[in-house]
C-alpha positions as CSV (number, residue, x, y, z in Angstrom):
1,M,0.2,-0.1,-0.1
2,R,1.5,3.5,-0.6
3,I,0.7,6.4,0.7
4,A,1.7,9.9,0.7
5,L,2.2,11.9,4.0
6,C,1.3,15.6,2.6
7,Q,2.9,17.8,5.3
8,I,1.5,21.5,4.8
9,A,1.1,24.8,6.9
10,S,-1.9,26.0,6.5
11,T,-2.6,29.2,6.1
12,P,-5.8,31.0,7.5
13,E,-7.2,31.2,4.0
14,P,-9.5,27.8,2.9
15,D,-9.2,28.5,-0.5
16,A,-5.0,29.5,0.0
17,N,-5.1,26.2,1.4
18,L,-7.0,24.6,-1.2
19,E,-4.3,25.1,-3.1
20,L,-1.7,23.3,-1.1
21,V,-3.9,20.3,-1.0
22,A,-4.0,20.4,-5.2
23,G,0.2,19.9,-4.9
24,G,-0.2,17.6,-2.8
25,V,-2.7,15.6,-4.4
26,R,-0.2,15.9,-7.9
27,R,2.6,14.8,-6.2
28,A,0.6,11.5,-4.2
29,S,-0.7,10.9,-7.9
30,E,2.4,10.9,-9.9
31,A,4.1,8.6,-7.1
32,G,1.2,6.7,-7.5
33,A,-0.5,7.0,-4.1
34,E,-3.6,5.0,-3.2
35,L,-4.0,7.4,-0.2
36,A,-3.0,10.4,0.5
37,V,-3.2,12.0,4.0
38,F,-3.0,15.9,5.1
39,P,-3.2,17.2,8.4
40,E,-5.8,18.2,10.8
41,A,-6.6,22.1,10.0
42,T,-5.9,21.5,6.3
43,M,-9.0,23.8,5.8
44,A,-7.5,26.3,8.0
45,C,-5.1,26.6,10.7
46,F,-5.7,27.0,14.6
47,G,-5.5,30.2,15.7
48,V,-7.6,31.9,14.1
49,P,-12.1,32.6,14.5
50,L,-13.0,29.4,13.2
51,A,-17.1,29.7,12.6
52,P,-17.1,31.9,10.3
53,L,-14.7,29.5,8.0
54,A,-17.3,26.4,8.7
55,E,-18.8,24.9,6.2
56,P,-20.9,21.3,5.5
57,L,-19.6,18.2,3.9
58,D,-21.8,18.7,0.7
59,G,-20.2,22.8,0.7
60,P,-17.8,24.1,-1.5
61,W,-14.7,23.6,-0.4
62,A,-14.8,19.6,0.7
63,G,-16.7,19.5,-2.9
64,E,-13.5,20.9,-4.1
65,V,-11.2,18.4,-2.7
66,G,-13.1,15.8,-3.7
67,R,-13.0,16.6,-7.1
68,L,-9.4,17.2,-6.9
69,A,-9.6,13.3,-5.0
70,A,-11.5,11.8,-8.1
71,D,-9.5,13.5,-10.8
72,A,-6.2,11.8,-9.1
73,G,-7.7,8.6,-8.6
74,I,-6.9,8.3,-4.9
75,T,-8.7,8.6,-2.1
76,V,-8.2,12.0,0.1
77,V,-7.9,12.6,4.0
78,A,-7.7,16.4,5.3
79,G,-9.1,18.1,8.2
80,M,-11.7,20.2,7.8
81,F,-14.6,22.2,10.3
82,T,-17.5,21.8,10.0
83,P,-20.7,23.7,11.6
84,A,-22.0,21.9,14.7
85,E,-25.9,22.3,16.2
86,D,-24.6,23.8,19.0
87,G,-23.2,27.2,17.5
88,R,-19.7,26.0,17.4
89,V,-17.9,23.5,15.2
90,T,-16.9,20.8,14.7
91,N,-12.7,19.3,13.9
92,T,-13.6,16.9,10.9
93,L,-11.7,14.5,9.0
94,L,-13.2,14.7,5.6
95,V,-12.5,11.4,3.7
96,T,-12.7,12.1,-0.5
97,G,-12.6,9.9,-3.3
98,P,-13.9,8.3,-6.4
99,E,-16.4,6.6,-4.7
100,Q,-16.7,8.1,-1.5
101,R,-17.3,10.9,1.0
102,T,-18.0,10.0,4.6
103,R,-16.0,12.1,7.9
104,Y,-14.4,11.4,11.2
105,D,-15.4,14.2,14.2
106,K,-12.9,14.3,16.9
107,I,-13.9,12.9,19.8
108,H,-11.3,13.8,22.3
109,L,-10.7,17.5,22.1
110,Y,-7.6,19.5,23.2
111,D,-8.0,20.9,26.2
112,A,-4.8,20.8,27.9
113,F,-1.1,22.9,28.1
114,G,-3.4,26.2,28.2
115,F,-5.5,25.6,24.8
116,A,-9.4,24.9,25.3
117,E,-10.6,23.4,22.3
118,S,-13.8,23.2,23.4
119,R,-14.5,26.4,23.8
120,T,-15.7,26.6,20.0
121,V,-15.5,23.1,18.9
122,S,-17.9,20.6,19.8
123,P,-16.5,16.4,19.9
124,G,-17.7,13.7,18.2
125,E,-18.8,10.4,19.4
126,Q,-18.1,7.7,17.1
127,P,-15.1,6.3,16.2
128,R,-14.4,5.3,12.1
129,T,-12.9,3.1,9.8
130,V,-13.5,2.9,6.0
131,R,-12.6,0.5,3.7
132,L,-9.8,0.8,0.9
133,P,-8.7,-1.7,-1.7
134,S,-5.6,-2.6,0.4
135,A,-6.9,-2.3,3.7
136,T,-9.7,-0.9,5.8
137,V,-7.6,2.4,7.9
138,G,-9.0,3.4,11.3
139,L,-9.3,7.7,12.0
140,T,-8.0,9.4,14.8
141,T,-6.8,13.5,15.3
142,C,-3.7,14.8,17.0
143,Y,-5.1,14.4,20.8
144,D,-7.0,11.0,20.3
145,V,-3.3,9.8,20.4
146,R,-2.9,9.8,23.9
147,F,-6.2,7.5,24.2
148,P,-5.3,4.0,23.3
149,G,-8.8,2.9,23.8
150,L,-9.7,4.2,20.4
151,Y,-6.5,3.0,18.6
152,T,-7.6,-0.5,20.2
153,T,-11.3,0.2,19.7
154,L,-10.7,0.8,15.9
155,A,-7.9,-2.5,15.7
156,E,-11.3,-4.8,17.0
157,Q,-13.4,-3.1,14.2
158,G,-11.1,-4.0,11.3
159,A,-8.4,-1.3,11.0
160,S,-5.2,-2.4,10.4
161,V,-3.3,1.3,9.4
162,L,-4.5,4.1,12.1
163,I,-4.3,7.2,10.8
164,T,-3.8,10.5,13.0
165,A,-4.3,13.7,11.4
166,A,-2.5,16.6,13.7
167,S,-1.6,20.4,14.0
168,W,0.5,19.2,17.1
169,G,1.1,22.0,19.8
170,A,4.9,23.1,20.5
171,G,6.7,23.3,22.8
172,S,9.8,22.0,25.2
173,G,9.2,17.8,25.3
174,K,6.5,18.1,22.4
175,R,8.3,16.0,19.8
176,A,9.7,13.9,21.6
177,Q,5.4,12.3,23.2
178,W,4.6,12.9,19.0
179,E,7.2,9.9,18.9
180,L,6.7,8.1,21.9
181,L,2.9,8.5,21.8
182,T,2.6,6.9,17.8
183,R,5.1,4.3,18.1
184,A,2.8,3.4,22.0
185,R,-0.7,3.7,20.0
186,A,1.0,1.4,17.0
187,L,2.1,-1.2,19.8
188,D,-1.5,-1.2,21.4
189,S,-3.0,-2.0,18.4
190,T,-0.6,-3.7,16.8
191,S,-1.4,-1.5,13.8
192,W,0.2,0.6,11.7
193,V,0.1,4.1,12.2
194,V,0.3,7.1,9.6
195,A,0.6,10.0,12.1
196,C,0.4,13.3,9.0
197,G,1.1,16.6,11.1
198,Q,1.7,20.6,10.2
199,A,4.5,21.7,9.1
200,D,6.1,24.1,11.5
201,P,5.1,27.1,11.0
202,R,8.5,28.7,11.8
203,S,10.2,26.5,9.1
204,I,8.9,28.8,6.9
205,G,9.5,32.1,8.3
206,R,6.2,32.6,10.0
207,E,4.8,33.0,13.7
208,P,2.2,30.6,15.1
209,A,-0.4,31.9,16.5
210,A,0.0,32.2,20.4
211,K,-0.8,28.8,22.4
212,A,-2.3,27.8,19.2
213,P,-1.2,23.8,17.8
214,T,0.1,25.3,14.6
215,G,2.5,22.4,13.9
216,I,5.7,20.7,14.4
217,G,6.4,18.5,11.7
218,Y,7.9,15.7,11.7
219,S,5.1,13.2,10.4
220,T,5.5,10.0,11.4
221,V,4.3,6.2,9.9
222,V,5.2,3.5,12.7
223,T,5.5,-0.3,12.3
224,P,2.6,-2.1,14.2
225,Y,5.9,-3.5,16.1
226,G,6.2,0.3,17.3
227,E,9.4,0.7,14.7
228,I,9.6,4.2,12.8
229,H,9.2,3.1,9.2
230,D,9.1,6.5,8.0
231,Q,9.4,10.2,8.9
232,L,9.7,13.7,7.6
233,E,11.6,16.7,9.6
234,A,10.0,20.1,10.2
235,E,9.1,21.9,7.0
236,P,6.6,21.3,4.6
237,D,7.2,18.1,2.3
238,V,5.9,15.6,1.1
239,L,6.5,12.2,2.2
240,I,5.9,9.0,-0.3
241,T,5.9,5.9,2.0
242,D,5.3,2.1,1.6
243,I,3.7,-0.3,3.9
244,A,2.1,-4.0,4.4
245,P,-0.9,-4.6,6.1
246,E,-0.4,-7.9,6.4
247,R,2.3,-7.2,8.5
248,A,-0.3,-5.9,11.3
249,D,-2.2,-9.8,11.3
250,Q,1.4,-10.9,11.9
251,A,2.2,-8.6,14.6
252,R,-1.3,-9.8,16.0
253,E,-0.3,-13.3,15.9
254,S,2.8,-12.8,17.5
255,I,1.9,-10.4,20.4
256,P,-1.8,-11.2,21.3
257,V,-2.4,-7.8,23.1
258,L,-5.5,-7.2,21.5
259,A,-6.9,-10.6,22.5
260,N,-5.2,-10.9,25.7
261,R,-6.0,-8.0,27.5
262,K,-8.4,-7.8,30.4
263,F,-10.0,-4.6,30.2
C-alpha cells in the first residue's frame, strides 16, 4: 500500500489551502499513491475564528477536495471544520475519493497545555473506519493519540492502518511525546500508525499564533511493532511511503495484546 503524507503549513485562508491540497494530491498521484493524508486543520490553521470558515460536508471546500481526489483517482483524508448544532464547529476529517465521501469527527478535544479546544469545537462520538482497496483504515485526530482505547477499538473493528491527522502544539518535549505516543499506539493496537502533522510554520518564516497548536512537523509512519518506518523533518514536504498492511496480522499473531487484554 503506497501512502503520501502531505505535511503542509495551513494558512488562515481556506482557498489558499486548497492550492496546498492540489499540490499534495498531484505529487501523491504522480507517485502512484492509493491514499493521500493531510493534517488536521488543513482547511484553516488554528489561531483564527473557526465558525465563520466552517462548511458542511457537501459545501464548496469539501467539494473541491473531492474533485481533486476523483480526478487523481485516489482517496484523500484532510482536516476541515464543519458547523455544529450548538453554534460551535466540529473538527472533522474529510475522507473523499472516487467512490466515497465520509467523515470522522474528533472525539477527544484538546483542552490541555493552556489551550481550550472545547470552547469553540463540539466533540464527535463515533469511531470511524474506512475500507480501501488495500486495507481497512481507522481515523483519529491529534489529541486522540493520547487515548489508547480509541486505537484498540479501531483495530478490533478491523483496521490494520490507523491514521492520525494532527496539528501538534509546540513546546518543550512535544516532539518526543509525539514520537513516543505514535509508537505506543502502534504497539497497543498492533497496527500501522500513519501520523501526518502540520509543518512547523517557523520553518517557512511564519510565527504561529500564541498558544494555538499550529504544528511541529515530523510526520511519522510506525510499524505494528512500534518501529519508526519513515519520517519527515519540520518543514513542508510530501513523504511517499510503502507499507505492508498484512504485517498487522503477523504482529497480532506474535504479540496478541488485543486478544489477551482484560480491560
